[in-house]
C-alpha positions in Angstrom: 0.0 0.0 0.0 1.1 3.6 -0.5 2.4 5.4 2.5 1.0 8.8 3.2 4.0 10.9 2.1 4.2 9.0 -1.2 0.5 9.6 -2.0 0.7 13.3 -1.1 3.6 13.7 -3.5 1.6 12.0 -6.2 -1.6 13.9 -5.5 0.3 17.1 -5.5 0.6 16.8 -9.3 -3.1 16.8 -9.7 -5.1 20.0 -10.1 -7.5 18.9 -7.3 -9.3 22.2 -6.6 -10.7 22.8 -10.0 -9.9 19.4 -11.5 -8.2 21.2 -14.3 -6.3 18.9 -16.7 -4.9 21.3 -19.3 -1.4 19.7 -19.0 -2.7 16.2 -19.8 -3.0 14.3 -23.1 -6.1 15.3 -25.0 -7.4 11.8 -26.0 -8.7 8.7 -24.5 -10.8 7.1 -21.8 -10.2 5.3 -18.5 -8.2 2.7 -20.4 -6.4 5.3 -22.5 -5.6 8.8 -21.4 -7.3 12.0 -20.1 -9.8 13.8 -22.4 -10.0 17.3 -23.7 -12.2 19.7 -21.9 -15.8 19.2 -22.9 -18.5 21.9 -23.1 -21.8 21.0 -21.4 -23.6 22.7 -24.3 -22.1 20.2 -26.7 -23.8 17.4 -24.9 -27.5 17.9 -25.5 -29.4 15.5 -23.2 -30.8 12.5 -24.9 -32.9 9.6 -23.8 -30.5 7.0 -22.3 -30.4 3.8 -24.3 -30.2 1.8 -21.0 -33.5 -0.2 -21.1 -34.5 0.8 -17.6 -34.5 3.9 -15.5 -33.0 4.8 -12.2 -34.6 6.6 -9.3 -34.2 10.3 -9.9 -31.8 10.8 -7.0 -29.4 8.3 -8.5 -29.2 9.7 -12.0 -26.8 12.5 -11.2 -23.6 12.6 -9.2 -23.7 15.8 -7.1 -21.2 18.5 -8.0 -18.2 18.7 -5.6 -18.3 21.4 -3.0 -14.9 22.9 -2.0 -12.8 22.9 0.1 -11.7 19.4 -0.6 -10.7 17.8 2.7 -8.6 14.6 2.9 -9.9 12.4 5.7 -7.6 12.4 8.7 -5.9 8.9 8.7 -5.9 9.0 12.5 -9.7 9.3 12.7 -12.2 6.5 12.1 -13.9 6.6 8.8 -17.7 7.0 8.8 -19.9 4.7 6.8 -17.2 2.1 6.2 -19.5 -0.4 4.5 -18.6 -3.1 1.9 -21.6 -4.0 -0.3 -23.0 -7.4 0.4 -22.6 -8.5 -3.2 -18.8 -7.6 -3.1 -17.9 -10.4 -0.7 -14.7 -10.9 1.4 -12.4 -10.0 -1.6 -13.4 -6.4 -1.3 -12.7 -6.0 2.4 -9.0 -5.0 2.1 -9.9 -2.0 0.0 -12.8 -0.6 2.2 -10.8 2.2 3.8 -9.3 3.4 0.6 -12.6 3.4 -1.2 -14.2 5.4 1.6 -11.3 7.9 1.6 -11.5 8.3 -2.1 -15.3 8.7 -2.0 -15.0 11.3 0.8 -12.3 13.3 -0.9 -13.7 13.3 -4.4 -17.3 13.6 -3.2 -18.5 10.5 -5.0 -20.9 7.8 -3.8 -18.8 5.0 -2.4 -21.3 2.5 -3.9 -20.4 3.8 -7.3 -16.7 3.2 -6.8 -17.4 -0.3 -5.5 -19.6 -1.0 -8.6 -17.0 0.1 -11.0 -14.3 -2.0 -9.3 -16.6 -5.0 -9.4 -17.3 -4.8 -13.1 -13.8 -3.7 -14.1 -11.7 -6.3 -12.1 -13.9 -8.2 -9.7 -11.5 -7.0 -6.9 -8.4 -8.6 -8.5 -5.9 -5.9 -7.7 -3.2 -7.4 -10.0 -5.6 -7.8 -13.0 -4.1 -6.8 -16.3 -6.3 -6.9 -19.4 -5.2 -8.0 -22.9 -5.2 -4.3 -23.8 -2.9 -3.5 -20.9 -5.5 -2.0 -18.5 -4.2 -2.4 -14.9 -5.5 -2.9 -11.4 -8.8 -2.7 -9.6 -10.2 0.1 -11.8 -8.4 -1.0 -15.0 -6.4 2.1 -15.8 -4.3 2.1 -18.9 -0.6 3.0 -18.5 -1.1 6.3 -20.3 -4.0 7.2 -18.0 -2.0 6.3 -14.9 1.0 8.3 -16.1 -1.3 11.3 -16.9 -2.8 11.2 -13.4 0.6 10.9 -11.8 0.5 7.4 -10.5 3.8 5.6 -9.9 2.4 2.1 -9.8 -1.0 1.4 -11.3 -1.1 -2.1 -9.7 -0.8 -0.6 -6.2 -4.4 -0.9 -4.9 -4.4 2.4 -3.1 -3.0 4.4 -6.0 -5.3 2.6 -8.5 -8.5 3.3 -6.5 -7.5 6.9 -5.9 -6.6 7.4 -9.5 -9.8 5.8 -10.8 -12.0 7.8 -8.4 -10.2 11.0 -9.5 -11.0 10.1 -13.1 -14.6 9.4 -12.3 -14.9 12.7 -10.6 -13.3 14.4 -13.5 -15.8 12.8 -15.9 -18.8 13.6 -13.7 -17.8 17.2 -13.7 -17.4 17.2 -17.5 -20.9 15.7 -18.0 -22.8 17.7 -15.4 -23.0 14.8 -13.1 -25.0 12.6 -15.5 -24.3 9.1 -14.3 -25.0 7.5 -17.7 -22.7 9.7 -19.6 -20.0 9.5 -16.9 -20.0 5.7 -17.1 -20.1 5.7 -20.9 -17.1 8.0 -20.9 -15.2 5.8 -18.5 -15.7 2.8 -20.7 -15.7 4.3 -24.3 -14.0 7.6 -23.8 -15.4 11.1 -23.4 -14.7 11.9 -27.1 -16.9 9.1 -28.1 -19.7 10.3 -25.9 -19.4 13.8 -27.3 -19.3 12.5 -30.9 -22.6 10.6 -30.4 -24.2 13.3 -28.3 -24.9 10.7 -25.6 -24.3 7.0 -24.9 -22.6 5.5 -27.9 -24.4 2.6 -29.7 -21.8 0.1 -28.6 -23.1 -3.2 -27.1 -20.0 -3.4 -24.9 -20.6 0.1 -23.5 -24.3 -0.3 -23.0 -23.7 -3.6 -21.2 -21.0 -2.0 -19.1 -23.4 0.7 -17.9 -26.2 -1.7 -17.1 -23.8 -3.9 -15.1 -22.3 -1.1 -13.1 -25.7 0.5 -12.4 -27.2 -2.9 -11.4 -24.5 -3.2 -8.7 -24.8 0.4 -7.8 -28.6 0.4 -7.2 -28.3 -2.7 -5.1 -25.9 -0.9 -2.8 -27.9 2.3 -2.3 -30.9 2.7 0.0 -33.7 4.1 -2.1 -36.1 6.5 -0.2 -39.7 5.4 -0.1 
């Protein structure tokens, strides 16, 4: 696992406050590299192609509210919960997921769901395309983010959560577009004006959201 001083040095390279990425490569997706800045006006809302709907409160990831506060490692973490469907394999990553969710102001359940679909909690997983770790980051993405070791579980989760937060900001918190961009790349989402007509991407969104909605309490 990454020690605190190492992570702070890595995170210092990220433009955390405004999540600005002007110095990063202008192509790619979670398994490629960081995207160019997208204009919200270029993404006219369209009816999601996912063949079911979410409760309204789950369709958007709330915008982050500064200041960003890193959880005190000496204090117990609130809401340290591993989804029931994740099983014992997820337990070693619970603290890191909660810290990432707290700092990047993401639902922890969403991070858990992405990890489940991407790697099924196999922290040394490497795909045929070269995607690495729990959240399956490509080497170019990991380098752009500033990670030293994409197979290190803590770095990988923090990097993947940062990227999810970045995409959520670009797509005004729309969870369908955010996940589509994580899978297929934000340029592809922009080109199609919504979720691209790729069976793989549509299946990916359905799978992630299935786990996600089964981890979140829905108000009556």
